[in-house]
N, C-alpha and C positions, 0 to 999 in steps of 0.2 A: 710604580704602577700599582694600583689597587686591584687585588684579584677578587673574583666574585664572592669568595668565602668571607673576605674581610668586609666587603660592602654589605653582605647579608648580616654579619655580626653587628655591624654598626647601626644598621637600620632596626635590627631587633632590640639593641640596647637602648636606642633612641626612643623607641616605642615604649619599652618597659619604663624608662625615665619619665616620659610624658604622663603615662598611666599612673605612676606613683605619685605625681604631683596632684592628681585628682582626689587622693585619699588622705584626709587629715591625720589618720592613725599612722600612716607611713611617713608623712612629711608635715609634722605638726606646726612648724613655724612659718610655712609658705602663706604669703598674702592671698586673699581671695581673687584679686585682680590676676595673679599669676595662674591660679587654678583655672580661671575663666579662659585665659589665653591657651594654656595647655589643652583644655577641652576643645577650643576652636581649631587648634593645629591637629588634634587627633581626628577631627571630623573628616578630614581630607587625607589623612595618612594612610598608607596601604595597611591592610590587616596582614596577619602572620602568614596566611595562605598565598596572598598576593606577593609578599616579600619572597617566600620560598619559590614561587613560580618565576619571579624575576631572576633569581639566582640560577635555577635551572636552565632557563633559556640562555642567560649570559654564559654559563659554563658550556652549553652546547655550541654557541656561537664562537666562543673563544677556541673551543676544540677544533672547530672548522677552519678558523684562521690559521692555527698552527699546523694543521694537516696541509693546508694550501702552501704554507711557507716551506714545509719539509719537502713537498713535492718539487717546489722551485729550486730548493737547495740540492736535491738529488740530481736535477737536470743540469745545473750549473754551480758546483760547490765553490768555484772561485769568484762568484758574483760578489762585489763589495757591498752591495745593498743588503746582503744577507749575513754580513760579518757578525760573528757573536751568536749566530743561531745555534 
C-alpha cells in the first residue's frame, strides 16, 4: 500500500523531472519533441501547492479510516475481519 507521503514524494519528483526536461541547460541531449511533450504534460499536472493539499487531505482521510477501524476493534477484538490491525 502506498502511503500519502510516498505518493507526495513521487508526484513532486515527477514534477521536477518534467520541469528539468524543459531546460536544455539541465538536459542537453533531450530532443525537442520530448521537451514539447513534457510541456504539454505539465500544463495539466498539479502544482506544488495542489500536491501538498492532496497529501494533507489524504492523510486526514487515512487517519479517520484508522480511527474507525480502531473503534471497531475495541468493540470486538476477536473480529476476524480486523485481524492484523
